[in-house]
VEXDREN-2710 file (C-alpha; in Angstrom, 1 decimal):
% VEXDREN-2710
k/r/px/py/pz
1/MET/-46.4/8.5/-2.4
2/LYS/-45.4/8.8/-6.0
3/ILE/-41.7/8.9/-7.0
4/SER/-41.9/9.6/-10.6
5/ILE/-38.1/9.7/-11.2
6/LEU/-37.3/6.3/-9.5
7/SER/-40.4/4.4/-10.6
8/PRO/-39.3/3.7/-14.2
9/PHE/-35.8/2.8/-12.9
10/ALA/-37.3/0.5/-10.3
11/ASN/-39.9/-1.1/-12.8
12/LYS/-37.1/-1.8/-15.3
13/TYR/-35.0/-3.6/-12.7
14/PHE/-38.1/-5.5/-11.4
15/ILE/-38.9/-6.7/-15.0
16/ILE/-35.2/-7.7/-15.7
17/PHE/-35.0/-9.5/-12.4
18/ASN/-38.1/-11.6/-13.1
19/GLN/-37.0/-12.3/-16.7
20/HIS/-33.6/-13.5/-15.2
21/LEU/-35.6/-15.9/-13.0
22/LYS/-37.6/-16.9/-16.1
23/LYS/-40.9/-16.1/-14.4
24/ILE/-43.8/-14.5/-16.2
25/VAL/-45.2/-11.8/-13.9
26/TYR/-47.9/-9.3/-14.7
27/MET/-46.3/-5.9/-14.2
28/PRO/-48.8/-3.2/-13.4
29/GLN/-48.1/0.4/-14.6
30/LYS/-47.2/1.4/-11.0
31/MET/-45.0/-0.8/-8.7
32/PRO/-46.7/-1.8/-5.4
33/SER/-45.6/0.6/-2.6
34/LYS/-44.4/-2.2/-0.3
35/LEU/-42.2/-3.6/-3.0
36/MET/-41.0/-0.1/-3.9
37/LYS/-40.0/0.6/-0.3
38/LYS/-38.1/-2.7/0.0
39/LEU/-36.3/-2.0/-3.2
40/LEU/-35.3/1.5/-2.2
41/PHE/-34.2/0.2/1.3
42/PHE/-32.0/-2.5/-0.4
43/ILE/-30.4/0.1/-2.8
44/GLY/-29.9/2.5/0.1
45/PHE/-28.3/-0.3/2.2
46/ILE/-25.8/-1.2/-0.7
47/ILE/-24.8/2.5/-1.1
48/VAL/-24.3/3.0/2.6
49/ALA/-22.3/-0.3/2.9
50/GLY/-20.1/0.7/0.0
51/CYS/-19.4/4.2/1.3
52/ALA/-18.5/2.9/4.8
53/ASN/-16.2/0.3/3.3
54/ALA/-14.5/2.9/1.0
55/GLN/-13.8/5.2/4.0
56/MET/-12.1/2.6/6.2
57/PRO/-8.4/3.6/6.5
58/TYR/-5.7/1.1/5.6
59/THR/-3.8/-0.4/8.4
60/PRO/-0.6/-2.1/7.2
61/PRO/0.3/-5.5/8.7
62/LEU/2.6/-5.3/11.7
63/THR/5.2/-7.8/10.4
64/ILE/8.0/-7.5/7.9
65/PRO/6.8/-8.2/4.3
66/PRO/7.8/-11.4/2.6
67/TYR/10.0/-9.6/0.2
68/HIS/12.2/-11.4/-2.4
69/ILE/14.6/-8.8/-4.0
70/LEU/17.4/-8.9/-6.5
71/THR/20.2/-6.7/-5.0
72/THR/22.8/-4.5/-6.7
73/ASP/25.2/-7.5/-6.1
74/SER/23.0/-9.7/-8.3
75/VAL/22.0/-11.8/-5.2
76/TYR/18.4/-12.6/-4.1
77/VAL/17.6/-11.7/-0.5
78/THR/14.6/-12.4/1.7
79/PRO/13.7/-11.6/5.3
80/ALA/15.6/-14.8/6.2
81/ASN/18.8/-12.9/5.4
82/LEU/18.1/-10.4/8.2
83/LYS/20.2/-10.5/11.4
84/LYS/18.2/-11.5/14.5
85/ASN/17.5/-9.0/17.2
86/LYS/18.3/-6.0/15.1
87/PRO/15.8/-3.3/14.1
88/VAL/14.7/-3.0/10.4
89/MET/13.8/-0.1/8.2
90/ILE/12.1/-0.8/4.9
91/ILE/12.1/2.0/2.3
92/TYR/10.0/1.5/-0.8
93/PHE/11.5/3.8/-3.4
94/ALA/12.1/4.5/-7.1
95/PRO/15.6/5.5/-8.3
96/ASP/14.3/8.4/-10.4
97/CYS/11.9/9.7/-7.7
98/SER/12.9/13.3/-6.6
99/HIS/11.4/12.7/-3.1
100/CYS/13.5/9.5/-2.7
101/GLN/16.6/11.3/-3.8
102/HIS/16.0/14.2/-1.4
103/LEU/15.4/11.7/1.4
104/MET/18.8/10.2/0.7
105/TYR/20.6/13.6/0.5
106/GLU/19.1/14.4/3.9
107/MET/20.1/11.0/5.3
108/LYS/23.7/11.2/4.2
109/PRO/25.0/13.4/7.0
110/LYS/23.0/11.5/9.6
111/MET/24.1/7.9/8.6
112/LYS/25.5/7.3/12.1
113/ASP/22.0/7.6/13.5
114/PHE/20.9/4.7/11.3
115/SER/24.0/2.5/11.8
116/ASN/22.2/0.1/14.2
117/VAL/19.3/-0.4/11.8
118/GLN/19.2/-2.9/8.9
119/VAL/17.9/-0.7/5.9
120/ILE/16.2/-2.6/3.1
121/MET/15.5/-0.4/0.1
122/VAL/13.0/-2.0/-2.3
123/THR/11.9/-0.8/-5.7
124/PHE/9.6/-2.0/-8.5
125/VAL/12.0/-0.6/-11.2
126/LYS/13.5/-3.6/-13.0
127/GLU/16.4/-1.9/-14.7
128/MET/19.4/-2.8/-12.6
129/LYS/21.5/0.0/-14.2
130/ALA/19.2/2.6/-12.7
131/ILE/19.4/0.9/-9.2
132/ARG/23.1/0.6/-9.3
133/THR/23.4/4.3/-10.4
134/PHE/21.3/5.2/-7.4
135/TYR/23.4/3.1/-5.1
136/ARG/26.6/4.6/-6.5
137/ASP/25.4/8.2/-6.4
138/PHE/24.6/8.0/-2.7
139/ASP/27.7/6.0/-1.9
140/LEU/25.8/3.3/-0.2
141/VAL/28.7/0.8/-0.6
142/LYS/30.2/2.6/2.5
143/TYR/27.1/1.4/4.6
144/PRO/26.9/-2.3/4.9
145/ASN/23.6/-2.1/6.8
146/PHE/22.0/-0.9/3.5
147/THR/20.6/-3.4/1.1
148/VAL/19.1/-2.1/-2.2
149/GLY/17.3/-4.2/-4.7
150/THR/14.2/-4.7/-6.9
151/GLU/11.2/-6.8/-6.5
152/GLY/10.6/-6.5/-10.2
153/TYR/7.0/-6.6/-11.4
154/THR/5.8/-8.9/-8.6
155/TYR/4.7/-5.8/-6.5
156/VAL/4.6/-8.0/-3.4
157/VAL/5.9/-5.2/-1.2
158/GLN/4.0/-2.5/-3.0
159/LYS/0.7/-4.4/-2.5
160/TYR/1.7/-5.4/1.1
161/TYR/1.9/-1.7/2.2
162/GLN/-0.6/-0.4/-0.5
163/VAL/2.1/2.1/-1.5
164/ALA/0.6/5.0/-3.5
165/THR/3.6/7.3/-3.5
166/THR/7.4/6.9/-2.9
167/PRO/9.2/6.9/-0.7
168/TYR/7.2/4.7/1.8
169/ILE/9.0/4.0/5.1
170/ALA/8.3/1.3/7.7
171/LEU/10.2/0.9/10.9
172/TYR/10.4/-2.4/12.8
173/ASP/11.8/-3.1/16.3
174/LYS/14.2/-5.9/17.2
175/SER/11.4/-8.4/17.4
176/GLY/10.3/-7.5/13.8
177/LYS/7.1/-5.7/14.9
178/MET/6.2/-2.4/13.1
179/VAL/6.4/0.6/15.3
180/LYS/6.0/3.4/12.7
181/ASN/5.3/4.0/9.1
182/TYR/5.4/6.9/6.8
183/THR/3.3/7.3/3.7
184/LYS/5.0/10.6/3.0
185/PRO/8.7/11.6/3.6
186/PRO/9.2/12.6/7.2
187/LYS/11.6/15.3/8.5
188/ILE/15.0/13.6/8.6
189/GLU/15.4/14.6/12.3
190/GLU/12.2/12.8/13.2
191/LEU/13.2/9.6/11.3
192/ALA/16.6/9.7/12.9
193/GLU/15.1/10.1/16.3
194/GLU/12.7/7.1/15.7
195/ALA/15.6/5.0/14.4
196/LYS/17.7/5.6/17.6
197/LYS/14.7/4.5/19.7
198/LEU/14.4/1.1/18.0
END
């Protein structure tokens, strides 16, 4: 069976491969059919394996990320600062993100529904002025269960969740196990209901 399109490609690879091994091999004008079949099978296998790997959905870890953030109070906090036996909500945000701001506007009238949850808001933005403005604009000083801070350019939390867009939200129960995560902003009623269940 003649495959005129692939034969030059395969011959080139065969010659380079043998030059890499520093072997002198007589290369006929046509590649032997058994070798051609093996080569095509190997290339096909690599393509299929690559496609299968690319299509696997990402499942975030079930535990709270090892964040280390500088808060609006200029204090560093980590998961060690969390109160035991209390649920946690982590929001990965950007102060200038319109979706994040919209989420906060919607949360404001429902803050009572989140009063039993420790809310950790983490951003990659390093400018503390922008973070403090966000904190002030949404009057978060009234809610001691909210901690807002930056992880700077470490991107530990961003990589942990593989955040593509903000806001990203993860909910954890009292034992610190993830029960729900949102890659896109949910309806505030749904988020409040989930928070009450924690």
